[in-house]
N, CA, C and O atoms as CSV, one atom per row, in Angstrom:
chain,resi,resn,atom,element,x,y,z
A,1,MET,N,N,130.364,98.144,77.674
A,1,MET,CA,C,129.484,98.033,78.833
A,1,MET,C,C,128.933,99.408,79.203
A,1,MET,O,O,129.554,100.445,78.969
A,2,LEU,N,N,127.765,99.364,79.778
A,2,LEU,CA,C,127.098,100.567,80.272
A,2,LEU,C,C,127.254,100.647,81.790
A,2,LEU,O,O,127.354,99.623,82.467
A,3,GLN,N,N,127.274,101.852,82.308
A,3,GLN,CA,C,127.258,102.062,83.752
A,3,GLN,C,C,125.845,102.478,84.113
A,3,GLN,O,O,125.387,103.539,83.691
A,4,LEU,N,N,125.141,101.653,84.894
A,4,LEU,CA,C,123.743,101.913,85.253
A,4,LEU,C,C,123.633,102.279,86.722
A,4,LEU,O,O,124.213,101.630,87.592
A,5,LYS,N,N,122.864,103.348,86.979
A,5,LYS,CA,C,122.557,103.733,88.353
A,5,LYS,C,C,121.052,103.942,88.443
A,5,LYS,O,O,120.489,104.774,87.731
A,6,ILE,N,N,120.398,103.177,89.327
A,6,ILE,CA,C,118.959,103.296,89.539
A,6,ILE,C,C,118.743,103.829,90.948
A,6,ILE,O,O,119.164,103.216,91.929
A,7,VAL,N,N,118.077,104.987,91.034
A,7,VAL,CA,C,117.847,105.644,92.313
A,7,VAL,C,C,116.348,105.785,92.546
A,7,VAL,O,O,115.608,106.221,91.664
A,8,SER,N,N,115.910,105.407,93.757
A,8,SER,CA,C,114.520,105.633,94.183
A,8,SER,C,C,114.582,106.608,95.359
A,8,SER,O,O,115.667,106.883,95.873
A,9,PRO,N,N,113.438,107.131,95.789
A,9,PRO,CA,C,113.467,108.041,96.956
A,9,PRO,C,C,114.044,107.387,98.209
A,9,PRO,O,O,114.578,108.080,99.075
A,10,GLU,N,N,113.942,106.066,98.314
A,10,GLU,CA,C,114.406,105.368,99.509
A,10,GLU,C,C,115.914,105.109,99.519
A,10,GLU,O,O,116.568,105.252,100.552
A,11,LYS,N,N,116.468,104.721,98.341
A,11,LYS,CA,C,117.880,104.318,98.306
A,11,LYS,C,C,118.372,104.158,96.878
A,11,LYS,O,O,117.606,104.297,95.925
A,12,ILE,N,N,119.657,103.863,96.741
A,12,ILE,CA,C,120.216,103.485,95.437
A,12,ILE,C,C,119.879,102.013,95.240
A,12,ILE,O,O,120.363,101.153,95.976
A,13,GLU,N,N,119.050,101.729,94.249
A,13,GLU,CA,C,118.572,100.369,94.009
A,13,GLU,C,C,119.616,99.503,93.302
A,13,GLU,O,O,119.708,98.302,93.554
A,14,PHE,N,N,120.407,100.125,92.410
A,14,PHE,CA,C,121.449,99.391,91.676
A,14,PHE,C,C,122.479,100.386,91.194
A,14,PHE,O,O,122.141,101.502,90.801
A,15,ASP,N,N,123.744,99.980,91.225
A,15,ASP,CA,C,124.834,100.798,90.690
A,15,ASP,C,C,125.913,99.845,90.218
A,15,ASP,O,O,126.610,99.234,91.028
A,16,GLY,N,N,126.053,99.716,88.895
A,16,GLY,CA,C,127.050,98.789,88.380
A,16,GLY,C,C,127.050,98.713,86.868
A,16,GLY,O,O,126.316,99.435,86.192
A,17,ALA,N,N,127.884,97.827,86.348
A,17,ALA,CA,C,128.031,97.645,84.905
A,17,ALA,C,C,126.961,96.687,84.377
A,17,ALA,O,O,126.673,95.659,84.990
A,18,VAL,N,N,126.382,97.043,83.236
A,18,VAL,CA,C,125.365,96.207,82.586
A,18,VAL,C,C,125.628,96.161,81.086
A,18,VAL,O,O,126.344,96.999,80.539
A,19,GLU,N,N,125.032,95.159,80.429
A,19,GLU,CA,C,125.153,95.037,78.977
A,19,GLU,C,C,124.028,95.768,78.263
A,19,GLU,O,O,124.228,96.315,77.179
A,20,SER,N,N,122.832,95.780,78.876
A,20,SER,CA,C,121.683,96.449,78.262
A,20,SER,C,C,120.658,96.793,79.328
A,20,SER,O,O,120.652,96.227,80.421
A,21,VAL,N,N,119.782,97.746,78.978
A,21,VAL,CA,C,118.699,98.166,79.878
A,21,VAL,C,C,117.440,98.320,79.034
A,21,VAL,O,O,117.454,99.001,78.009
A,22,LEU,N,N,116.357,97.691,79.464
A,22,LEU,CA,C,115.061,97.802,78.799
A,22,LEU,C,C,114.138,98.578,79.731
A,22,LEU,O,O,113.912,98.168,80.869
A,23,VAL,N,N,113.599,99.712,79.242
A,23,VAL,CA,C,112.782,100.576,80.094
A,23,VAL,C,C,111.397,100.809,79.485
A,23,VAL,O,O,111.243,100.797,78.264
A,24,PRO,N,N,110.385,101.022,80.347
A,24,PRO,CA,C,109.033,101.299,79.861
A,24,PRO,C,C,108.823,102.795,79.617
A,24,PRO,O,O,108.280,103.494,80.473
A,25,GLY,N,N,109.246,103.281,78.466
A,25,GLY,CA,C,109.090,104.692,78.135
A,25,GLY,C,C,107.628,105.064,77.971
A,25,GLY,O,O,106.788,104.209,77.690
A,26,THR,N,N,107.329,106.342,78.147
A,26,THR,CA,C,105.953,106.818,78.019
A,26,THR,C,C,105.405,106.567,76.614
A,26,THR,O,O,104.211,106.315,76.452
A,27,MET,N,N,106.268,106.634,75.598
A,27,MET,CA,C,105.843,106.410,74.223
A,27,MET,C,C,106.079,104.966,73.778
A,27,MET,O,O,105.940,104.646,72.598
A,28,GLY,N,N,106.433,104.101,74.720
A,28,GLY,CA,C,106.679,102.696,74.407
A,28,GLY,C,C,107.988,102.227,74.990
A,28,GLY,O,O,108.857,103.024,75.343
A,29,GLN,N,N,108.113,100.914,75.085
A,29,GLN,CA,C,109.300,100.300,75.665
A,29,GLN,C,C,110.490,100.490,74.722
A,29,GLN,O,O,110.337,100.387,73.505
A,30,PHE,N,N,111.681,100.767,75.280
A,30,PHE,CA,C,112.871,100.842,74.431
A,30,PHE,C,C,114.086,100.311,75.180
A,30,PHE,O,O,114.142,100.306,76.409
A,31,GLU,N,N,115.068,99.860,74.377
A,31,GLU,CA,C,116.269,99.245,74.933
A,31,GLU,C,C,117.456,100.179,74.756
A,31,GLU,O,O,117.607,100.829,73.721
A,32,ILE,N,N,118.289,100.235,75.778
A,32,ILE,CA,C,119.501,101.048,75.753
A,32,ILE,C,C,120.684,100.098,75.699
A,32,ILE,O,O,120.852,99.241,76.566
A,33,LEU,N,N,121.504,100.263,74.663
A,33,LEU,CA,C,122.698,99.449,74.481
A,33,LEU,C,C,123.921,100.357,74.490
A,33,LEU,O,O,123.795,101.579,74.559
A,34,ASN,N,N,125.100,99.755,74.419
A,34,ASN,CA,C,126.353,100.502,74.397
A,34,ASN,C,C,126.335,101.530,73.265
A,34,ASN,O,O,125.843,101.242,72.174
A,35,ASP,N,N,126.865,102.718,73.520
A,35,ASP,CA,C,126.948,103.816,72.545
A,35,ASP,C,C,125.587,104.346,72.104
A,35,ASP,O,O,125.455,104.845,70.986
A,36,HIS,N,N,124.583,104.248,72.959
A,36,HIS,CA,C,123.259,104.811,72.667
A,36,HIS,C,C,123.371,106.329,72.583
A,36,HIS,O,O,124.175,106.938,73.287
A,37,ALA,N,N,122.567,106.929,71.726
A,37,ALA,CA,C,122.540,108.389,71.600
A,37,ALA,C,C,122.067,109.011,72.921
A,37,ALA,O,O,121.275,108.401,73.639
A,38,PRO,N,N,122.542,110.208,73.243
A,38,PRO,CA,C,122.080,110.879,74.462
A,38,PRO,C,C,120.557,111.071,74.422
A,38,PRO,O,O,119.997,111.419,73.382
A,39,ILE,N,N,119.899,110.841,75.555
A,39,ILE,CA,C,118.442,110.960,75.614
A,39,ILE,C,C,118.013,111.219,77.048
A,39,ILE,O,O,118.660,110.777,77.997
A,40,ILE,N,N,116.916,111.938,77.187
A,40,ILE,CA,C,116.210,112.063,78.467
A,40,ILE,C,C,114.761,111.731,78.158
A,40,ILE,O,O,114.181,112.289,77.226
A,41,SER,N,N,114.168,110.825,78.934
A,41,SER,CA,C,112.801,110.391,78.667
A,41,SER,C,C,112.066,110.111,79.969
A,41,SER,O,O,112.676,109.760,80.979
A,42,THR,N,N,110.753,110.271,79.933
A,42,THR,CA,C,109.923,109.888,81.074
A,42,THR,C,C,109.619,108.398,80.986
A,42,THR,O,O,109.599,107.816,79.902
A,43,LEU,N,N,109.385,107.798,82.139
A,43,LEU,CA,C,109.057,106.376,82.212
A,43,LEU,C,C,107.665,106.215,82.803
A,43,LEU,O,O,107.244,106.998,83.656
A,44,GLN,N,N,106.958,105.194,82.342
A,44,GLN,CA,C,105.631,104.901,82.875
A,44,GLN,C,C,105.700,103.631,83.719
A,44,GLN,O,O,106.748,102.994,83.829
A,45,CYS,N,N,104.585,103.288,84.298
A,45,CYS,CA,C,104.476,102.087,85.113
A,45,CYS,C,C,104.862,100.868,84.273
A,45,CYS,O,O,104.382,100.703,83.152
A,46,GLY,N,N,105.729,100.018,84.820
A,46,GLY,CA,C,106.162,98.829,84.095
A,46,GLY,C,C,107.384,98.202,84.728
A,46,GLY,O,O,107.652,98.386,85.915
A,47,THR,N,N,108.121,97.459,83.920
A,47,THR,CA,C,109.282,96.714,84.396
A,47,THR,C,C,110.556,97.204,83.728
A,47,THR,O,O,110.621,97.314,82.504
A,48,VAL,N,N,111.574,97.498,84.539
A,48,VAL,CA,C,112.908,97.793,84.033
A,48,VAL,C,C,113.672,96.471,84.075
A,48,VAL,O,O,113.748,95.825,85.120
A,49,VAL,N,N,114.238,96.073,82.930
A,49,VAL,CA,C,115.008,94.825,82.848
A,49,VAL,C,C,116.427,95.192,82.445
A,49,VAL,O,O,116.635,95.876,81.443
A,50,PHE,N,N,117.409,94.735,83.229
A,50,PHE,CA,C,118.804,95.006,82.883
A,50,PHE,C,C,119.618,93.730,82.959
A,50,PHE,O,O,119.395,92.875,83.816
A,51,THR,N,N,120.571,93.622,82.035
A,51,THR,CA,C,121.387,92.416,81.920
A,51,THR,C,C,122.784,92.694,82.457
A,51,THR,O,O,123.506,93.549,81.943
A,52,THR,N,N,123.154,91.953,83.503
A,52,THR,CA,C,124.493,92.055,84.083
A,52,THR,C,C,125.276,90.803,83.696
A,52,THR,O,O,124.760,89.937,82.989
A,53,ALA,N,N,126.509,90.709,84.154
A,53,ALA,CA,C,127.320,89.523,83.892
A,53,ALA,C,C,126.704,88.288,84.540
A,53,ALA,O,O,126.937,87.167,84.087
A,54,ASP,N,N,125.908,88.490,85.610
A,54,ASP,CA,C,125.271,87.377,86.325
A,54,ASP,C,C,123.916,86.988,85.748
A,54,ASP,O,O,123.308,86.023,86.212
A,55,GLY,N,N,123.429,87.720,84.744
A,55,GLY,CA,C,122.133,87.410,84.151
A,55,GLY,C,C,121.191,88.595,84.216
A,55,GLY,O,O,121.597,89.716,84.521
A,56,LYS,N,N,119.924,88.330,83.923
A,56,LYS,CA,C,118.918,89.395,83.887
A,56,LYS,C,C,118.351,89.664,85.276
A,56,LYS,O,O,118.127,88.754,86.074
A,57,GLN,N,N,118.128,90.947,85.531
A,57,GLN,CA,C,117.469,91.376,86.757
A,57,GLN,C,C,116.343,92.311,86.362
A,57,GLN,O,O,116.401,92.945,85.309
A,58,GLN,N,N,115.317,92.402,87.200
A,58,GLN,CA,C,114.227,93.315,86.879
A,58,GLN,C,C,113.720,94.034,88.116
A,58,GLN,O,O,113.902,93.590,89.249
A,59,LEU,N,N,113.076,95.163,87.853
A,59,LEU,CA,C,112.583,96.036,88.904
A,59,LEU,C,C,111.253,96.617,88.448
A,59,LEU,O,O,111.166,97.206,87.370
A,60,GLU,N,N,110.221,96.454,89.261
A,60,GLU,CA,C,108.897,97.003,88.947
A,60,GLU,C,C,108.849,98.461,89.386
A,60,GLU,O,O,109.133,98.782,90.540
A,61,ILE,N,N,108.481,99.348,88.444
A,61,ILE,CA,C,108.433,100.770,88.776
A,61,ILE,C,C,107.041,101.352,88.529
A,61,ILE,O,O,106.248,100.823,87.750
A,62,GLN,N,N,106.781,102.445,89.214
A,62,GLN,CA,C,105.526,103.179,89.051
A,62,GLN,C,C,105.686,104.253,87.981
A,62,GLN,O,O,104.710,104.660,87.350
A,63,GLY,N,N,106.923,104.711,87.779
A,63,GLY,CA,C,107.237,105.758,86.804
A,63,GLY,C,C,108.565,106.390,87.153
A,63,GLY,O,O,109.210,106.003,88.127
A,64,GLY,N,N,108.980,107.381,86.345
A,64,GLY,CA,C,110.231,108.061,86.620
A,64,GLY,C,C,110.839,108.671,85.379
A,64,GLY,O,O,110.137,109.010,84.426
A,65,PHE,N,N,112.167,108.808,85.402
A,65,PHE,CA,C,112.907,109.414,84.307
A,65,PHE,C,C,114.159,108.595,84.023
A,65,PHE,O,O,114.692,107.929,84.910
A,66,VAL,N,N,114.627,108.652,82.761
A,66,VAL,CA,C,115.893,108.022,82.394
A,66,VAL,C,C,116.722,109.046,81.627
A,66,VAL,O,O,116.200,109.808,80.814
A,67,GLU,N,N,118.015,109.049,81.902
A,67,GLU,CA,C,118.956,109.888,81.162
A,67,GLU,C,C,120.110,109.010,80.702
A,67,GLU,O,O,120.659,108.236,81.486
A,68,VAL,N,N,120.479,109.132,79.423
A,68,VAL,CA,C,121.600,108.384,78.858
A,68,VAL,C,C,122.595,109.387,78.305
A,68,VAL,O,O,122.234,110.276,77.534
A,69,GLN,N,N,123.851,109.239,78.705
A,69,GLN,CA,C,124.892,110.123,78.209
A,69,GLN,C,C,126.243,109.425,78.333
A,69,GLN,O,O,126.656,109.052,79.431
A,70,LYS,N,N,126.924,109.253,77.211
A,70,LYS,CA,C,128.272,108.663,77.177
A,70,LYS,C,C,128.349,107.336,77.928
A,70,LYS,O,O,129.210,107.153,78.788
A,71,ASN,N,N,127.451,106.419,77.601
A,71,ASN,CA,C,127.399,105.070,78.192
A,71,ASN,C,C,127.117,105.058,79.693
A,71,ASN,O,O,127.389,104.066,80.370
A,72,LYS,N,N,126.573,106.159,80.214
A,72,LYS,CA,C,126.107,106.209,81.601
A,72,LYS,C,C,124.594,106.355,81.569
A,72,LYS,O,O,124.063,107.285,80.962
A,73,VAL,N,N,123.906,105.433,82.223
A,73,VAL,CA,C,122.444,105.424,82.253
A,73,VAL,C,C,122.004,105.703,83.687
A,73,VAL,O,O,122.373,104.981,84.614
A,74,SER,N,N,121.215,106.752,83.855
A,74,SER,CA,C,120.712,107.119,85.178
A,74,SER,C,C,119.194,107.015,85.179
A,74,SER,O,O,118.521,107.619,84.344
A,75,LEU,N,N,118.664,106.250,86.117
A,75,LEU,CA,C,117.218,106.131,86.275
A,75,LEU,C,C,116.832,106.677,87.635
A,75,LEU,O,O,117.397,106.287,88.656
A,76,CYS,N,N,115.869,107.577,87.642
A,76,CYS,CA,C,115.282,108.092,88.872
A,76,CYS,C,C,113.851,107.584,88.862
A,76,CYS,O,O,113.036,108.040,88.060
A,77,VAL,N,N,113.537,106.643,89.745
A,77,VAL,CA,C,112.255,105.937,89.650
A,77,VAL,C,C,111.499,105.913,90.975
A,77,VAL,O,O,112.076,106.037,92.056
A,78,GLU,N,N,110.198,105.749,90.846
A,78,GLU,CA,C,109.319,105.486,91.978
A,78,GLU,C,C,108.982,104.007,91.887
A,78,GLU,O,O,108.424,103.556,90.886
A,79,LEU,N,N,109.316,103.250,92.926
A,79,LEU,CA,C,109.056,101.813,92.899
A,79,LEU,C,C,107.580,101.508,93.042
A,79,LEU,O,O,106.836,102.242,93.693
A,80,LYS,N,N,107.174,100.426,92.430
A,80,LYS,CA,C,105.791,99.967,92.575
A,80,LYS,C,C,105.633,99.409,93.975
A,80,LYS,O,O,106.514,98.707,94.471
A,81,ALA,N,N,104.517,99.718,94.611
A,81,ALA,CA,C,104.255,99.232,95.966
A,81,ALA,C,C,104.179,97.716,95.961
A,81,ALA,O,O,103.533,97.121,95.099
A,82,LYS,N,N,104.838,97.097,96.923
A,82,LYS,CA,C,104.802,95.622,97.026
A,82,LYS,C,C,103.479,95.197,97.637
A,82,LYS,O,O,103.027,95.749,98.641
A,83,GLU,N,N,102.873,94.208,97.011
A,83,GLU,CA,C,101.560,93.741,97.483
A,83,GLU,C,C,101.672,92.609,98.460
A,83,GLU,O,O,100.656,92.110,98.945
């Protein structure tokens, strides 16, 4: 399992265990699974999808950054404005 923490300027959006995370990278969408290589990447406008024990959840973002290290995934994101 991965430990995912998603932080926006307003609050901690999510903090918990997940099976996978799909992020909209600047060079294309990519999935983070258990034992992923360490990486830091920018994120573009799109949808972050993460799978928990309760099922899939998603979050619309304007952009941000992702860091993966030793099964810990940290996302610092700007949320998309709700219409």
